[in-house]
PDB file of N, CA, C and O in Angstrom:
ATOM      1  N   MET A   1     131.943 235.957 121.140  1.00  0.00           N
ATOM      2  CA  MET A   1     130.845 235.750 121.809  1.00  0.00           C
ATOM      3  C   MET A   1     129.518 236.167 120.873  1.00  0.00           C
ATOM      4  O   MET A   1     129.464 237.240 120.273  1.00  0.00           O
ATOM      5  N   LEU A   2     128.593 235.287 120.842  1.00  0.00           N
ATOM      6  CA  LEU A   2     127.444 235.321 120.243  1.00  0.00           C
ATOM      7  C   LEU A   2     126.313 235.992 121.128  1.00  0.00           C
ATOM      8  O   LEU A   2     125.918 235.468 122.170  1.00  0.00           O
ATOM      9  N   VAL A   3     125.844 237.131 120.662  1.00  0.00           N
ATOM     10  CA  VAL A   3     124.727 237.898 121.371  1.00  0.00           C
ATOM     11  C   VAL A   3     123.502 237.786 120.706  1.00  0.00           C
ATOM     12  O   VAL A   3     123.340 238.016 119.508  1.00  0.00           O
ATOM     13  N   LEU A   4     122.601 237.415 121.534  1.00  0.00           N
ATOM     14  CA  LEU A   4     121.171 237.196 120.979  1.00  0.00           C
ATOM     15  C   LEU A   4     120.134 237.793 121.964  1.00  0.00           C
ATOM     16  O   LEU A   4     120.331 237.902 123.174  1.00  0.00           O
ATOM     17  N   SER A   5     118.957 238.185 121.283  1.00  0.00           N
ATOM     18  CA  SER A   5     117.786 238.720 122.071  1.00  0.00           C
ATOM     19  C   SER A   5     116.781 237.485 121.977  1.00  0.00           C
ATOM     20  O   SER A   5     116.505 236.872 120.946  1.00  0.00           O
ATOM     21  N   ARG A   6     116.364 237.279 123.060  1.00  0.00           N
ATOM     22  CA  ARG A   6     115.251 236.251 123.196  1.00  0.00           C
ATOM     23  C   ARG A   6     114.247 236.637 124.198  1.00  0.00           C
ATOM     24  O   ARG A   6     114.550 237.257 125.218  1.00  0.00           O
ATOM     25  N   LYS A   7     112.898 236.223 123.871  1.00  0.00           N
ATOM     26  CA  LYS A   7     111.778 236.599 124.751  1.00  0.00           C
ATOM     27  C   LYS A   7     111.435 235.374 125.612  1.00  0.00           C
ATOM     28  O   LYS A   7     111.861 234.247 125.361  1.00  0.00           O
ATOM     29  N   PRO A   8     110.678 235.660 126.588  1.00  0.00           N
ATOM     30  CA  PRO A   8     110.347 234.436 127.543  1.00  0.00           C
ATOM     31  C   PRO A   8     109.820 233.331 126.645  1.00  0.00           C
ATOM     32  O   PRO A   8     109.152 233.689 125.675  1.00  0.00           O
ATOM     33  N   GLY A   9     110.008 232.188 126.816  1.00  0.00           N
ATOM     34  CA  GLY A   9     109.542 231.026 126.287  1.00  0.00           C
ATOM     35  C   GLY A   9     110.348 230.709 124.950  1.00  0.00           C
ATOM     36  O   GLY A   9     110.143 229.691 124.289  1.00  0.00           O
ATOM     37  N   GLU A  10     111.222 231.617 124.641  1.00  0.00           N
ATOM     38  CA  GLU A  10     112.219 231.288 123.460  1.00  0.00           C
ATOM     39  C   GLU A  10     113.592 230.511 123.966  1.00  0.00           C
ATOM     40  O   GLU A  10     114.065 230.612 125.098  1.00  0.00           O
ATOM     41  N   SER A  11     114.091 229.771 122.962  1.00  0.00           N
ATOM     42  CA  SER A  11     115.232 229.011 123.390  1.00  0.00           C
ATOM     43  C   SER A  11     116.426 229.182 122.446  1.00  0.00           C
ATOM     44  O   SER A  11     116.316 229.743 121.355  1.00  0.00           O
ATOM     45  N   VAL A  12     117.540 228.686 122.901  1.00  0.00           N
ATOM     46  CA  VAL A  12     118.840 228.592 122.023  1.00  0.00           C
ATOM     47  C   VAL A  12     119.311 227.169 122.229  1.00  0.00           C
ATOM     48  O   VAL A  12     119.240 226.597 123.317  1.00  0.00           O
ATOM     49  N   LYS A  13     119.780 226.647 121.160  1.00  0.00           N
ATOM     50  CA  LYS A  13     120.475 225.431 121.070  1.00  0.00           C
ATOM     51  C   LYS A  13     122.007 225.608 121.101  1.00  0.00           C
ATOM     52  O   LYS A  13     122.622 226.385 120.371  1.00  0.00           O
ATOM     53  N   VAL A  14     122.504 224.867 121.950  1.00  0.00           N
ATOM     54  CA  VAL A  14     124.145 224.720 121.911  1.00  0.00           C
ATOM     55  C   VAL A  14     124.322 223.268 121.532  1.00  0.00           C
ATOM     56  O   VAL A  14     123.882 222.360 122.238  1.00  0.00           O
ATOM     57  N   GLY A  15     124.978 223.066 120.400  1.00  0.00           N
ATOM     58  CA  GLY A  15     125.048 221.859 119.767  1.00  0.00           C
ATOM     59  C   GLY A  15     123.788 220.925 119.613  1.00  0.00           C
ATOM     60  O   GLY A  15     122.705 221.489 119.455  1.00  0.00           O
ATOM     61  N   ASP A  16     123.826 219.672 119.643  1.00  0.00           N
ATOM     62  CA  ASP A  16     122.569 218.990 119.552  1.00  0.00           C
ATOM     63  C   ASP A  16     121.974 218.606 120.882  1.00  0.00           C
ATOM     64  O   ASP A  16     120.810 218.207 120.921  1.00  0.00           O
ATOM     65  N   GLU A  17     122.773 218.713 122.078  1.00  0.00           N
ATOM     66  CA  GLU A  17     122.209 218.128 123.240  1.00  0.00           C
ATOM     67  C   GLU A  17     121.922 219.245 124.386  1.00  0.00           C
ATOM     68  O   GLU A  17     121.464 218.893 125.473  1.00  0.00           O
ATOM     69  N   VAL A  18     122.179 220.455 124.131  1.00  0.00           N
ATOM     70  CA  VAL A  18     121.981 221.431 125.118  1.00  0.00           C
ATOM     71  C   VAL A  18     120.873 222.515 124.656  1.00  0.00           C
ATOM     72  O   VAL A  18     120.924 223.004 123.528  1.00  0.00           O
ATOM     73  N   LYS A  19     119.939 222.839 125.521  1.00  0.00           N
ATOM     74  CA  LYS A  19     118.857 223.772 125.081  1.00  0.00           C
ATOM     75  C   LYS A  19     118.781 224.740 126.373  1.00  0.00           C
ATOM     76  O   LYS A  19     118.693 224.355 127.539  1.00  0.00           O
ATOM     77  N   ILE A  20     118.827 225.956 125.964  1.00  0.00           N
ATOM     78  CA  ILE A  20     118.692 226.981 127.097  1.00  0.00           C
ATOM     79  C   ILE A  20     117.461 227.876 126.569  1.00  0.00           C
ATOM     80  O   ILE A  20     117.379 228.419 125.468  1.00  0.00           O
ATOM     81  N   THR A  21     116.510 227.900 127.635  1.00  0.00           N
ATOM     82  CA  THR A  21     115.194 228.657 127.364  1.00  0.00           C
ATOM     83  C   THR A  21     115.142 229.729 128.434  1.00  0.00           C
ATOM     84  O   THR A  21     115.506 229.592 129.602  1.00  0.00           O
ATOM     85  N   VAL A  22     114.617 230.865 127.845  1.00  0.00           N
ATOM     86  CA  VAL A  22     114.229 232.076 128.678  1.00  0.00           C
ATOM     87  C   VAL A  22     113.090 231.800 129.394  1.00  0.00           C
ATOM     88  O   VAL A  22     112.073 231.741 128.702  1.00  0.00           O
ATOM     89  N   LEU A  23     112.936 231.592 130.722  1.00  0.00           N
ATOM     90  CA  LEU A  23     111.596 231.382 131.395  1.00  0.00           C
ATOM     91  C   LEU A  23     110.862 232.623 131.759  1.00  0.00           C
ATOM     92  O   LEU A  23     109.637 232.659 131.647  1.00  0.00           O
ATOM     93  N   SER A  24     111.607 233.734 132.228  1.00  0.00           N
ATOM     94  CA  SER A  24     111.014 234.893 132.526  1.00  0.00           C
ATOM     95  C   SER A  24     111.899 236.022 132.634  1.00  0.00           C
ATOM     96  O   SER A  24     113.091 235.725 132.710  1.00  0.00           O
ATOM     97  N   VAL A  25     111.585 237.334 132.661  1.00  0.00           N
ATOM     98  CA  VAL A  25     112.427 238.516 132.740  1.00  0.00           C
ATOM     99  C   VAL A  25     111.625 239.352 133.716  1.00  0.00           C
ATOM    100  O   VAL A  25     110.418 239.514 133.537  1.00  0.00           O
ATOM    101  N   SER A  26     112.225 239.853 134.679  1.00  0.00           N
ATOM    102  CA  SER A  26     111.691 240.783 135.924  1.00  0.00           C
ATOM    103  C   SER A  26     112.903 241.736 136.240  1.00  0.00           C
ATOM    104  O   SER A  26     113.903 241.475 136.909  1.00  0.00           O
ATOM    105  N   GLY A  27     112.574 242.893 135.602  1.00  0.00           N
ATOM    106  CA  GLY A  27     113.659 243.965 135.823  1.00  0.00           C
ATOM    107  C   GLY A  27     114.888 243.501 135.137  1.00  0.00           C
ATOM    108  O   GLY A  27     114.923 243.157 133.955  1.00  0.00           O
ATOM    109  N   LYS A  28     116.037 243.515 136.071  1.00  0.00           N
ATOM    110  CA  LYS A  28     117.387 243.164 135.495  1.00  0.00           C
ATOM    111  C   LYS A  28     117.579 241.837 135.770  1.00  0.00           C
ATOM    112  O   LYS A  28     118.728 241.430 135.602  1.00  0.00           O
ATOM    113  N   GLN A  29     116.686 240.991 136.181  1.00  0.00           N
ATOM    114  CA  GLN A  29     116.849 239.485 136.349  1.00  0.00           C
ATOM    115  C   GLN A  29     116.230 238.707 135.306  1.00  0.00           C
ATOM    116  O   GLN A  29     115.109 238.982 134.878  1.00  0.00           O
ATOM    117  N   VAL A  30     116.953 237.705 134.865  1.00  0.00           N
ATOM    118  CA  VAL A  30     116.408 236.830 133.790  1.00  0.00           C
ATOM    119  C   VAL A  30     116.507 235.322 134.470  1.00  0.00           C
ATOM    120  O   VAL A  30     117.496 234.960 135.107  1.00  0.00           O
ATOM    121  N   ARG A  31     115.532 234.633 134.280  1.00  0.00           N
ATOM    122  CA  ARG A  31     115.300 233.228 134.749  1.00  0.00           C
ATOM    123  C   ARG A  31     115.537 232.380 133.516  1.00  0.00           C
ATOM    124  O   ARG A  31     114.845 232.555 132.513  1.00  0.00           O
ATOM    125  N   ILE A  32     116.500 231.461 133.561  1.00  0.00           N
ATOM    126  CA  ILE A  32     116.780 230.622 132.376  1.00  0.00           C
ATOM    127  C   ILE A  32     116.573 229.079 132.793  1.00  0.00           C
ATOM    128  O   ILE A  32     116.713 228.746 133.970  1.00  0.00           O
ATOM    129  N   GLY A  33     116.279 228.269 131.923  1.00  0.00           N
ATOM    130  CA  GLY A  33     116.203 226.806 132.239  1.00  0.00           C
ATOM    131  C   GLY A  33     117.251 226.337 131.227  1.00  0.00           C
ATOM    132  O   GLY A  33     117.474 226.927 130.170  1.00  0.00           O
ATOM    133  N   ILE A  34     117.906 225.172 131.657  1.00  0.00           N
ATOM    134  CA  ILE A  34     118.989 224.572 130.866  1.00  0.00           C
ATOM    135  C   ILE A  34     118.698 223.102 130.791  1.00  0.00           C
ATOM    136  O   ILE A  34     118.691 222.477 131.852  1.00  0.00           O
ATOM    137  N   GLU A  35     118.467 222.498 129.705  1.00  0.00           N
ATOM    138  CA  GLU A  35     118.256 221.163 129.417  1.00  0.00           C
ATOM    139  C   GLU A  35     119.562 220.524 128.828  1.00  0.00           C
ATOM    140  O   GLU A  35     119.986 220.908 127.738  1.00  0.00           O
ATOM    141  N   ALA A  36     120.166 219.600 129.514  1.00  0.00           N
ATOM    142  CA  ALA A  36     121.381 218.903 129.082  1.00  0.00           C
ATOM    143  C   ALA A  36     121.467 217.574 129.428  1.00  0.00           C
ATOM    144  O   ALA A  36     120.742 217.228 130.362  1.00  0.00           O
ATOM    145  N   PRO A  37     122.220 216.675 128.877  1.00  0.00           N
ATOM    146  CA  PRO A  37     122.394 215.429 129.520  1.00  0.00           C
ATOM    147  C   PRO A  37     123.106 215.414 130.721  1.00  0.00           C
ATOM    148  O   PRO A  37     123.945 216.262 131.026  1.00  0.00           O
ATOM    149  N   SER A  38     122.727 214.299 131.517  1.00  0.00           N
ATOM    150  CA  SER A  38     123.142 214.246 132.885  1.00  0.00           C
ATOM    151  C   SER A  38     124.702 214.110 133.132  1.00  0.00           C
ATOM    152  O   SER A  38     125.205 214.252 134.247  1.00  0.00           O
ATOM    153  N   ASP A  39     125.445 213.810 131.936  1.00  0.00           N
ATOM    154  CA  ASP A  39     126.884 213.788 132.134  1.00  0.00           C
ATOM    155  C   ASP A  39     127.587 215.121 131.729  1.00  0.00           C
ATOM    156  O   ASP A  39     128.798 215.279 131.576  1.00  0.00           O
ATOM    157  N   ILE A  40     126.561 216.085 131.581  1.00  0.00           N
ATOM    158  CA  ILE A  40     127.253 217.566 131.519  1.00  0.00           C
ATOM    159  C   ILE A  40     126.956 218.362 132.755  1.00  0.00           C
ATOM    160  O   ILE A  40     125.809 218.706 133.038  1.00  0.00           O
ATOM    161  N   THR A  41     128.000 218.648 133.485  1.00  0.00           N
ATOM    162  CA  THR A  41     127.816 219.420 134.665  1.00  0.00           C
ATOM    163  C   THR A  41     127.450 220.937 134.237  1.00  0.00           C
ATOM    164  O   THR A  41     127.866 221.520 133.235  1.00  0.00           O
ATOM    165  N   ILE A  42     126.585 221.437 135.218  1.00  0.00           N
ATOM    166  CA  ILE A  42     126.153 222.917 134.945  1.00  0.00           C
ATOM    167  C   ILE A  42     126.271 223.649 136.156  1.00  0.00           C
ATOM    168  O   ILE A  42     125.638 223.254 137.136  1.00  0.00           O
ATOM    169  N   HIS A  43     127.099 224.813 136.242  1.00  0.00           N
ATOM    170  CA  HIS A  43     127.295 225.520 137.475  1.00  0.00           C
ATOM    171  C   HIS A  43     127.207 227.057 136.993  1.00  0.00           C
ATOM    172  O   HIS A  43     127.486 227.410 135.847  1.00  0.00           O
ATOM    173  N   ARG A  44     126.809 227.870 137.954  1.00  0.00           N
ATOM    174  CA  ARG A  44     126.914 229.237 137.871  1.00  0.00           C
ATOM    175  C   ARG A  44     128.498 229.595 137.732  1.00  0.00           C
ATOM    176  O   ARG A  44     129.331 228.922 138.340  1.00  0.00           O
ATOM    177  N   GLU A  45     128.829 230.573 136.988  1.00  0.00           N
ATOM    178  CA  GLU A  45     130.316 230.990 136.754  1.00  0.00           C
ATOM    179  C   GLU A  45     130.969 230.912 138.061  1.00  0.00           C
ATOM    180  O   GLU A  45     131.986 230.234 138.204  1.00  0.00           O
ATOM    181  N   GLU A  46     130.415 231.600 139.067  1.00  0.00           N
ATOM    182  CA  GLU A  46     131.179 231.982 140.268  1.00  0.00           C
ATOM    183  C   GLU A  46     131.376 230.670 140.947  1.00  0.00           C
ATOM    184  O   GLU A  46     132.444 230.487 141.531  1.00  0.00           O
ATOM    185  N   ILE A  47     130.503 229.773 140.939  1.00  0.00           N
ATOM    186  CA  ILE A  47     130.690 228.426 141.527  1.00  0.00           C
ATOM    187  C   ILE A  47     131.788 227.527 140.823  1.00  0.00           C
ATOM    188  O   ILE A  47     132.596 226.817 141.423  1.00  0.00           O
ATOM    189  N   TYR A  48     131.682 227.677 139.436  1.00  0.00           N
ATOM    190  CA  TYR A  48     132.588 226.940 138.716  1.00  0.00           C
ATOM    191  C   TYR A  48     133.975 227.468 139.019  1.00  0.00           C
ATOM    192  O   TYR A  48     134.856 226.620 139.169  1.00  0.00           O
ATOM    193  N   ASN A  49     134.273 228.660 139.124  1.00  0.00           N
ATOM    194  CA  ASN A  49     135.438 229.176 139.404  1.00  0.00           C
ATOM    195  C   ASN A  49     135.859 228.802 140.734  1.00  0.00           C
ATOM    196  O   ASN A  49     137.046 228.526 140.905  1.00  0.00           O
ATOM    197  N   LYS A  50     135.034 228.756 141.713  1.00  0.00           N
ATOM    198  CA  LYS A  50     135.305 228.441 143.069  1.00  0.00           C
ATOM    199  C   LYS A  50     136.009 226.996 142.980  1.00  0.00           C
ATOM    200  O   LYS A  50     137.151 226.743 143.364  1.00  0.00           O
ATOM    201  N   ILE A  51     135.184 226.188 142.452  1.00  0.00           N
ATOM    202  CA  ILE A  51     135.526 224.678 142.246  1.00  0.00           C
ATOM    203  C   ILE A  51     136.821 224.495 141.616  1.00  0.00           C
ATOM    204  O   ILE A  51     137.570 223.613 142.037  1.00  0.00           O
ATOM    205  N   ALA A  52     137.171 225.279 140.602  1.00  0.00           N
ATOM    206  CA  ALA A  52     138.527 225.181 139.845  1.00  0.00           C
ATOM    207  C   ALA A  52     139.557 225.759 140.729  1.00  0.00           C
ATOM    208  O   ALA A  52     140.643 225.180 140.753  1.00  0.00           O
ATOM    209  N   ASN A  53     139.385 226.841 141.481  1.00  0.00           N
ATOM    210  CA  ASN A  53     140.433 227.221 142.326  1.00  0.00           C
ATOM    211  C   ASN A  53     140.805 226.248 143.350  1.00  0.00           C
ATOM    212  O   ASN A  53     141.986 226.011 143.603  1.00  0.00           O
ATOM    213  N   GLU A  54     139.739 225.625 144.001  1.00  0.00           N
ATOM    214  CA  GLU A  54     139.953 224.600 145.013  1.00  0.00           C
ATOM    215  C   GLU A  54     140.756 223.472 144.593  1.00  0.00           C
ATOM    216  O   GLU A  54     141.629 222.933 145.274  1.00  0.00           O
ATOM    217  N   GLN A  55     140.345 223.106 143.243  1.00  0.00           N
ATOM    218  CA  GLN A  55     141.081 221.940 142.659  1.00  0.00           C
ATOM    219  C   GLN A  55     142.560 222.361 142.500  1.00  0.00           C
ATOM    220  O   GLN A  55     143.433 221.536 142.770  1.00  0.00           O
ATOM    221  N   LYS A  56     142.858 223.497 142.110  1.00  0.00           N
ATOM    222  CA  LYS A  56     144.109 223.924 141.700  1.00  0.00           C
ATOM    223  C   LYS A  56     144.912 224.019 143.001  1.00  0.00           C
ATOM    224  O   LYS A  56     146.109 223.733 143.031  1.00  0.00           O
ATOM    225  N   GLN A  57     144.168 224.463 144.169  1.00  0.00           N
ATOM    226  CA  GLN A  57     144.934 224.552 145.383  1.00  0.00           C
ATOM    227  C   GLN A  57     145.293 223.131 145.764  1.00  0.00           C
ATOM    228  O   GLN A  57     146.413 222.909 146.225  1.00  0.00           O
ATOM    229  N   LEU A  58     144.418 222.156 145.602  1.00  0.00           N
ATOM    230  CA  LEU A  58     144.769 220.719 146.028  1.00  0.00           C
ATOM    231  C   LEU A  58     145.936 220.125 145.190  1.00  0.00           C
ATOM    232  O   LEU A  58     146.751 219.325 145.649  1.00  0.00           O
ATOM    233  N   GLU A  59     145.935 220.586 143.939  1.00  0.00           N
ATOM    234  CA  GLU A  59     147.042 220.018 143.105  1.00  0.00           C
ATOM    235  C   GLU A  59     148.378 220.675 143.501  1.00  0.00           C
ATOM    236  O   GLU A  59     149.431 220.039 143.538  1.00  0.00           O
ATOM    237  N   ASP A  60     148.281 221.882 143.773  1.00  0.00           N
ATOM    238  CA  ASP A  60     149.471 222.608 144.199  1.00  0.00           C
ATOM    239  C   ASP A  60     150.095 222.132 145.685  1.00  0.00           C
ATOM    240  O   ASP A  60     151.274 222.280 146.006  1.00  0.00           O
ATOM    241  N   ALA A  61     149.138 221.582 146.450  1.00  0.00           N
ATOM    242  CA  ALA A  61     149.581 221.120 147.797  1.00  0.00           C
ATOM    243  C   ALA A  61     150.042 219.656 147.753  1.00  0.00           C
ATOM    244  O   ALA A  61     150.666 219.104 148.660  1.00  0.00           O
ATOM    245  N   THR A  62     149.681 219.113 146.646  1.00  0.00           N
ATOM    246  CA  THR A  62     150.091 217.587 146.644  1.00  0.00           C
ATOM    247  C   THR A  62     151.412 217.529 146.023  1.00  0.00           C
ATOM    248  O   THR A  62     151.624 218.125 144.967  1.00  0.00           O
ATOM    249  N   PRO A  63     152.386 216.787 146.668  1.00  0.00           N
ATOM    250  CA  PRO A  63     153.755 216.819 146.107  1.00  0.00           C
ATOM    251  C   PRO A  63     153.821 215.837 145.105  1.00  0.00           C
ATOM    252  O   PRO A  63     153.256 214.745 145.163  1.00  0.00           O
ATOM    253  N   ASP A  64     154.569 216.274 144.125  1.00  0.00           N
ATOM    254  CA  ASP A  64     154.870 215.443 142.837  1.00  0.00           C
ATOM    255  C   ASP A  64     155.806 214.434 143.160  1.00  0.00           C
ATOM    256  O   ASP A  64     156.937 214.813 143.467  1.00  0.00           O
ATOM    257  N   THR A  65     155.559 213.235 143.151  1.00  0.00           N
ATOM    258  CA  THR A  65     156.403 212.140 143.376  1.00  0.00           C
ATOM    259  C   THR A  65     157.140 211.713 142.233  1.00  0.00           C
ATOM    260  O   THR A  65     157.938 210.797 142.426  1.00  0.00           O
ATOM    261  N   GLY A  66     157.035 212.218 140.997  1.00  0.00           N
ATOM    262  CA  GLY A  66     157.795 211.837 139.854  1.00  0.00           C
ATOM    263  C   GLY A  66     157.541 210.445 139.306  1.00  0.00           C
ATOM    264  O   GLY A  66     158.408 209.921 138.606  1.00  0.00           O
ATOM    265  N   GLU A  67     156.556 209.896 139.544  1.00  0.00           N
ATOM    266  CA  GLU A  67     156.279 208.648 139.040  1.00  0.00           C
ATOM    267  C   GLU A  67     155.453 208.644 137.877  1.00  0.00           C
ATOM    268  O   GLU A  67     155.143 207.579 137.344  1.00  0.00           O
TER     269      GLU A  67
END
């Protein structure tokens, strides 16, 4: 894991296409902005995990026909 310190208005680039900017800091809360191409989905981790769990449940419930 890369750990960085950034001030409001400063950014981090992830590859050539993703830019993460610190918008503000208030107490323990940090607001960030993420710029990425529209084909890259962005979710909070808890939402991402919920979607992944739901997809796994659907896959487990679907019978394998062996085709």
